[in-house]
N, C-alpha and C positions, 0 to 999 in steps of 0.2 A: 601279692601286695603291690608289686610294681605295676601290674595291669590296672588295679583299682586307682592307683595314684595317677596313672596316665589318663584314665577316664575322668577323674576329678579335675585334672588340669585342663583337659579338653572342654569340659563343661564350663569351667571358669572362664577360659579364653573365649568361648562362644558368648557367654553372658556379657563379658566386657566389650566384645565386638558389637553386640546389639545395643548396649548402653551408649557406646561411642557414636553409633549411627543415629540413635534417637536424639542425642545431644546436638548433633549436626543438624538434624531436621528442625529442631527447635530454635536453632541459631540463625537460620536463613529464611528468606521470604519465598524462595523458589527451590523446588527439588525436582531434578530430572533424572530419568533412567535411560541408559543408552546401551546398545549392543557394542561389544568390543571384539567379537570373534574376528580373527584375521589380522588384528592389530598386534604388533610385537611390542616388546618393552621399550624400544627406541621410539616408536610412534607415540606410545603413551607418555613417555617422558617429554616428547616435543609438545604434545597437547597440554600437559600439566604446566610446562614452562610458558607456553603462549597464553594460556588463559589464567595464570596465577593471580592476576589483578581483577579478573572478572568472575571466576568460578573456582570451586574446589572439587577435585576428582577423587573418588574413593571406590576402590575395587573390593568386593567382598563376595562371599558365597551367596548363592540365590536364596538358600533356606534362611540365612541370617537377615538378608534384605527383606524377605517376605515377613519375617517375624517383626522386624523393626517397623515396617509399614503398618502391619496389623495392630500392633500395640501403640501406634502414634495416631490412630484414627484415620488412616489412609488406606482403607481396605480396597478401594478401587484401583490403587496403584499396583496391588498384588497381581492383578490380572496381566500386567505387562512384564512381569519378571519371567524371562525365558532366555534360553541360550546362555551365553557368557555376558554378564551385565556389569555395568559400572554406574555408580551414583554421582550426580553432579549437583552441587550446592552452590547457590548464587543469590545475590540480592537484586540481580536484574529481574525484570518481569519476564513472564513466560515467552512473549514474542521476541524480546531483546535477546534472551538466552538462545532461542532457536536460531535467530538471525546470526548471532555471534558464532554459533557452532557450525553453521553452513558456510559462513565466510572464512572460517578457519580451516576448511578442508583444502587439501592440496592435490593436484593431479598425480595419479599413480598408475603404474602398469597393471593390466588386468591379469589375474592369475589363471593358470591352466585349469580347465573345467568349470570356470565361472560362467554365469549367464550374462550375456551382453546387455547392459541397461539401456543401450541405444544402438543405433546403426553405427558400426565402427568403420570409418572411411579412411582409405589411404589415398591421399591427394597425388595428382600428377606433378612430376618435377624431380629435381635432383635430390639425393639423399646423402647422408654422411657415411654411408657404408663403402668399404674399399672393394674395388673390383675383384672378382674371383668366383669361387663356387656359390657364393651367396646369390648370384643371379639365377642359377638353376634352382636353388631352394625357394626363391620367390616365385618362380614360374611353376614349381610343383604345388605351391599353395594357391595357384590361380591368380597370382598377382603379376600383371604384365610388366616386365622389367628388362633392362638392357644397359649397355654401357655407351656413354656419350661423353666425349672430352675427358676421358679418364675417370669418370664418375658413374656410379650406379644410379640410374634414373628410373622412376616409375613412368611408364609411357602413357598410362591412361588412368584416370580416376577410378577407383575400385572400392565397392562396398565389400570389405573383407568378411564381416559378420553382421547379420541382421539382428535387430533388437529381439531379445528373447531366445536367441540361439546360444548354444554352448560353445565356448572357445576351446579349441583343441590345444594340447600342449605345444605343438610345433608352431601354431599361429601365435599363441601367447608370447613365445620366445621371440618370434620375428617382430611382433608389434613393439616389444621392449627394445629390440635392437634398432628399430626404426624411430625410437623415441616417441612413440604414440602412446599417450597415457589417457585412456578413455574413461577412467573412473576417478572419483575424488575420494581421498583417504581422510578419514576423520571419524568423529562420533556421530552415530545416527540415533538421534533422540527418538524414543518410542512413546514417551509420555512426559508431561511436565505438570507438577502440582503446585498451584498457587496457594500458599498457606493463608494469605490474608483473605482471599475470596473463597477458599476451600473448594476450588474447582480444578479438575484435571483436563488439560489440553492435550490433544493428539496432533501429530504432524500435519494431518489434512486441514486442520484449522490454523496451525502455527505458520504454515508456509505463505499465508496471505501477507501481501505487502501492506503495512499499516498506512503508508502515505496514499496508496491507491484506495484502500478501504475508506479512509476519511474523505478522500475526493469523491468517492461514490456516495458517501453519506451526504456530503454537501450538495451534490447534484440531485440526490433524492429530495432533500429539503427544498431546493429551488423548484423542482417539479411539483412537489406537494403545495408549495406556496402559489405557484402559477395556477394550479388546479383550483385551489381555494379562492383565488382572485376571480377566476372565470365564473365560479358558481357562488360568489359572495352574497348575492341577493337571496339565494335559496338556502345557503349554509354558511352563516357568519361564524367566524372563529376569532379567537383573541388576536390572531395575526392580521385579520382583515377588518375588524370592527372599527378601528381607528379611521381607515380609508372610507368605510361606509358613512361614518358620522360626518367626516369632512365633506364628502360628496353631497350628503343630504343637506348640510348647511349651505353649501354653494347653490344648490338647486332651490332651497327655500328663499335665500336672499334674491336670486334671479326672479322667482315667481312674485315676491313682494314688490320688487322694482317694476316688473311688467304690469302689475295690477295697481300701481301707484299706492301701495300700502305702506304707510310710514312706520319705520322702525328705527332703532338706534343705528343700524347698518345701512338703511336705505334713505333716510331723511336727507342726507347731504347730496347724494347723486340725484334724488328727486328734485331738490331745489335747483341744482345745476341744470337739470334737463328743462325744468319750467322756465328758468331764466333764458336759456338758449332758445326755446320755442317762442317766448315772448319777444325776444330781440329779433328773431327771424321774421316774426309776424309784423313787427314795426318797420323793418327794412322793406318787406314786400309791399306794405301799405304806404310807404313813404311818410311815415309819421316822424316828425322831427322831435327827437328827444336827445338828452345828453349822451346816451349810449349810442345813438344812431347817426347823429349829425355829421360826424367825421366821415363815416362810411358813405353816407348819401352825397356829401359834397365831392368826395373822391369819385364816386360813380358819375355824378353830373359833369365833372371836369373831363372824365374819360370819354363820355358820350359827346361832349362839346368838341373835343379834339377830333373825334371820329367824324363828326358832321362837317368840321372845317375842312378836313382832308378830302371829304366827299365833294364839297362845293368847289374847292380849288381844282380838283381833278375834272 
């Protein structure tokens, strides 16, 4: 009887867990799933505290997470339930959540046997280590070390571990003592579900910098507009049709003016041109009119002065 009672209690607990997760899924715009293997209770508490205003962290069994996803219409998210997982609920969008998770990571020592995520470099210069047997330990690990001015110093820059190589226990311990923290500790999002768009985003998409993305989009729009402008006569678009009509109007007005075709836009400049031509003709023919008399008298006066200077000289 006790066994049956425990089984019933376990089933009830699981049903309650699934319902709690489903309620959280319905309550937030964004649901993420992240691996937490290697993170201790202190690290998880730090993460919970740091992100309490941005996201809610929930750790549960993978089987219960999968059931919650499946019964909430998030079947694609089930594919990312693997290893030790945690759920993250937030009203931030997927990109904001990913960026917040990445920015919240802190430098941490690499663990023995871990694969180096990048080249781990020990820089040349003094260390905080006290002189003693540590110098021999460094040299045994292939790290050129010595004592100068009462301090342990690294004599030459050294790549201790190349990217993709496994870190030995002795080297992991030494890196920690040298206060070299080559990894970042935090939540690694595996996937994020956008409830409003019903879309699953993965890290390869989420790591994109939105500001750079929008900058690239703007540059693309500029390039497209430039191309459309260059081929505007062959391929008019709604972005170039206004320029085409304006240009056509300018050319039409110019043609009408050059052919002396009167329109509402050309009649005034045509009259001005005719007036100027008539005035110039009168001046050249020395025809005395009201418009020309002042210019002709000034011209005659100037010529008379020039003649007088010539005679006097």
